[in-house]
C-alpha positions as CSV (number, residue, x, y, z in Angstrom):
1,M,110.8,92.5,119.4
2,T,109.5,92.7,115.8
3,T,112.3,93.1,113.2
4,P,111.8,96.5,111.4
5,I,111.0,96.4,107.7
6,R,114.1,97.3,105.7
7,A,113.2,96.2,102.2
8,V,110.0,95.7,100.0
9,L,109.7,93.1,97.3
10,F,106.7,93.8,95.0
11,D,104.8,91.5,92.7
12,K,104.1,93.4,89.4
13,D,100.7,92.5,87.9
14,G,97.9,93.1,90.2
15,T,100.2,94.9,92.6
16,L,102.2,97.6,90.9
17,F,99.7,97.6,88.1
18,D,95.9,97.0,88.3
19,F,95.3,93.5,87.0
20,S,91.9,93.9,85.3
21,S,92.7,97.3,83.6
22,T,96.0,95.8,82.2
23,W,95.6,92.1,81.6
24,D,91.9,91.6,80.9
25,V,92.3,94.1,78.0
26,W,95.5,92.4,76.8
27,A,94.1,88.9,76.9
28,G,91.0,89.8,74.9
29,Q,93.3,91.2,72.1
30,L,95.5,88.1,72.3
31,I,92.5,85.8,72.0
32,A,91.2,87.8,68.9
33,D,94.6,87.8,67.2
34,L,95.4,84.1,67.7
35,A,91.9,83.1,66.6
36,A,92.3,85.1,63.4
37,L,95.8,83.8,62.7
38,H,95.2,80.2,63.3
39,G,91.6,79.6,62.6
40,V,90.7,78.6,66.2
41,A,87.4,79.7,67.6
42,Q,87.8,82.6,70.1
43,E,85.4,80.7,72.5
44,H,87.8,77.7,72.5
45,L,90.8,79.9,73.3
46,A,88.9,81.6,76.0
47,E,87.9,78.4,77.6
48,V,91.5,77.2,77.6
49,L,92.6,80.4,79.4
50,D,89.5,80.7,81.8
51,Y,88.6,83.9,80.2
52,D,85.0,85.2,80.1
53,L,84.6,86.6,76.6
54,S,81.2,88.2,77.2
55,N,82.5,90.3,80.1
56,A,86.0,90.6,78.7
57,K,87.8,89.5,81.9
58,F,89.6,86.5,83.4
59,L,87.6,84.2,85.6
60,P,88.9,84.2,89.2
61,Q,90.1,80.6,88.9
62,S,92.2,81.2,85.8
63,F,95.8,79.8,86.0
64,V,96.9,82.7,83.9
65,I,96.6,85.2,86.7
66,A,99.6,84.0,88.6
67,G,101.1,81.8,85.9
68,T,104.2,82.0,83.8
69,N,104.5,82.6,80.0
70,L,105.6,79.1,79.7
71,E,102.5,77.8,81.4
72,V,100.3,79.9,79.2
73,A,102.2,78.8,76.1
74,K,101.7,75.1,77.0
75,A,98.0,75.7,77.3
76,L,97.8,77.5,73.9
77,T,99.9,75.1,72.0
78,A,97.7,72.3,73.1
79,V,95.0,73.9,70.8
80,I,97.4,75.6,68.3
81,P,99.8,72.7,67.7
82,D,101.4,74.2,64.6
83,V,103.2,76.7,66.8
84,P,106.2,75.4,68.6
85,L,106.1,75.8,72.3
86,R,109.1,78.1,72.7
87,Q,108.0,80.2,69.8
88,M,104.7,80.7,71.6
89,E,106.4,81.5,74.8
90,R,108.6,84.2,73.1
91,D,105.5,85.7,71.3
92,L,103.7,85.9,74.6
93,A,106.6,87.7,76.1
94,M,106.8,90.2,73.3
95,R,103.1,90.9,73.4
96,A,103.2,91.3,77.2
97,A,105.9,93.9,76.9
98,H,103.4,96.1,75.1
99,A,100.3,95.5,77.4
100,P,98.3,98.5,78.4
101,L,99.4,99.7,81.7
102,A,97.3,101.1,84.6
103,E,99.3,101.9,87.7
104,A,97.5,100.7,90.9
105,V,98.6,104.1,92.5
106,P,101.0,106.7,91.2
107,L,104.2,104.8,91.4
108,L,106.9,107.4,91.2
109,P,105.9,109.3,94.4
110,L,105.3,106.1,96.3
111,L,108.6,104.5,95.4
112,A,110.4,107.8,96.0
113,Q,109.0,108.0,99.5
114,L,110.1,104.4,100.2
115,A,113.6,105.0,98.8
116,S,113.9,108.1,101.0
117,W,113.7,105.8,104.0
118,D,116.6,103.8,102.7
119,L,114.5,100.7,102.0
120,G,115.7,98.1,99.5
121,L,113.2,97.8,96.6
122,G,112.6,94.9,94.3
123,V,110.2,93.3,91.9
124,M,109.6,89.6,91.4
125,T,107.1,88.6,88.8
126,N,106.1,85.3,87.1
127,D,106.1,87.4,83.9
128,A,109.3,87.4,81.9
129,E,112.1,89.7,83.1
130,D,112.2,91.7,79.8
131,S,108.5,92.3,79.9
132,A,108.8,93.5,83.6
133,R,111.6,95.8,82.7
134,A,109.7,97.2,79.7
135,H,106.7,97.9,81.9
136,L,108.6,99.5,84.7
137,R,110.6,101.6,82.2
138,A,107.4,102.7,80.4
139,V,106.2,104.4,83.6
140,G,109.6,105.7,84.5
141,V,110.4,103.7,87.6
142,E,112.8,100.9,86.4
143,G,115.9,102.5,87.9
144,M,114.3,102.8,91.3
145,F,114.6,99.0,92.0
146,D,117.6,97.3,93.4
147,F,116.4,94.0,91.9
148,I,114.1,92.9,89.1
149,A,113.4,89.3,88.3
150,G,111.0,87.2,86.3
151,S,110.2,83.6,86.1
152,D,113.0,83.3,83.4
153,S,115.7,85.0,85.5
154,G,117.2,81.8,86.9
155,Y,115.8,81.9,90.5
156,G,112.5,80.0,89.9
157,A,109.0,81.2,90.0
158,K,106.5,81.9,92.7
159,P,105.3,80.2,94.9
160,D,108.8,78.8,95.2
161,P,110.7,81.1,97.6
162,G,114.0,80.9,95.6
163,P,113.6,84.3,93.9
164,L,112.6,86.0,97.1
165,W,115.8,84.7,98.8
166,A,117.7,86.0,95.8
167,F,116.3,89.5,96.4
168,A,117.2,89.4,100.2
169,S,120.7,88.3,99.2
170,Q,121.0,91.1,96.7
171,V,120.1,93.8,99.3
172,R,122.1,91.9,102.0
173,L,119.2,91.6,104.4
174,R,117.6,88.7,106.4
175,A,114.4,87.5,105.0
176,D,112.5,88.6,108.2
177,S,113.3,92.2,107.5
178,V,111.6,92.1,104.1
179,V,107.9,92.4,103.2
180,M,106.5,90.6,100.1
181,V,103.6,92.6,98.7
182,G,101.3,90.8,96.3
183,D,97.8,90.3,95.1
184,S,97.8,86.4,94.8
185,T,98.1,83.5,97.0
186,H,101.2,82.5,95.0
187,D,102.9,85.8,96.2
188,L,102.0,85.3,99.8
189,M,102.8,81.6,99.8
190,A,106.3,82.4,98.4
191,G,106.6,85.2,101.1
192,R,105.7,82.9,104.0
193,A,108.0,80.1,102.7
194,A,110.8,82.5,102.4
195,G,110.3,83.7,106.0
196,M,109.2,87.2,105.0
197,R,106.4,89.4,106.1
198,T,103.5,89.5,103.7
199,M,101.1,92.1,102.6
200,G,98.1,91.3,100.4
201,V,96.6,93.9,98.1
202,L,93.2,93.9,96.4
203,T,94.2,95.3,93.0
204,G,94.3,91.8,91.5
205,M,91.7,89.0,91.3
206,A,91.9,87.5,94.8
207,T,89.6,88.5,97.5
208,A,90.5,89.6,101.1
209,E,89.1,86.3,102.4
210,E,91.5,84.3,100.1
211,L,94.6,86.4,101.0
212,A,94.0,86.9,104.7
213,P,95.2,83.4,105.9
214,L,98.6,84.0,104.2
215,A,99.0,87.8,105.0
216,D,100.1,89.8,107.9
217,V,97.8,92.5,106.5
218,V,95.5,92.9,103.5
219,V,95.0,96.4,102.2
220,P,93.1,97.9,99.2
221,D,96.3,98.9,97.4
222,I,100.0,99.6,97.7
223,G,99.3,103.2,98.6
224,H,98.7,101.9,102.1
225,L,102.2,100.4,102.4
226,P,104.1,103.4,103.9
227,D,101.7,103.8,106.8
228,W,101.8,100.1,107.6
229,I,105.6,100.1,107.5
230,Q,105.8,102.9,110.0
231,R,103.3,101.2,112.3
232,V,105.2,97.8,112.3
233,S,108.7,99.3,112.3
234,G,108.1,101.8,115.0
């Protein structure tokens, strides 16, 4: 008999928020600002980040899509060596906290519906925790989650399953009663490694073909989550 779903752990970027509308715009401004401040060609910075300047969007293979602020900071300080690594990481986190936000679907009614079913709710992102909280607070949903963690929260970063187990522990549930919902292979690899169910969504950069081998189901966006939970949980 299949274990009913009793909790949902969401990725943030590309899952709760549409990736392109949020982070493509943010990255274009970051590149312009850093180029002006440090005298580095925008084209060079874009190449480092796998960002397509002409179309103002990340390339599908960009490590930034599922990466941490530290990973991005390391890449940038390789071409802007006058900025210490930790300073660059802090600057990225502060800039990320003010990124333009585009909800993948209206979040408040969706989360309210899930909460009404007594489901545990969490967010695990490879962004910084402070940035994640700022984003969730900005759209009025921070208080709806039982657990919010970033790559700097002490549990590790995806695709490591550690932060997913931390969520299961927080809500006092077995991993197989939790579904990890994300837009990247990092999210779904972490979910599989943690022993959770996995749902892939197409509001990020990955295609259905990329996500399907790691997902129990792939859907257009998180708005399809309630119907799926009802189907699999009986």
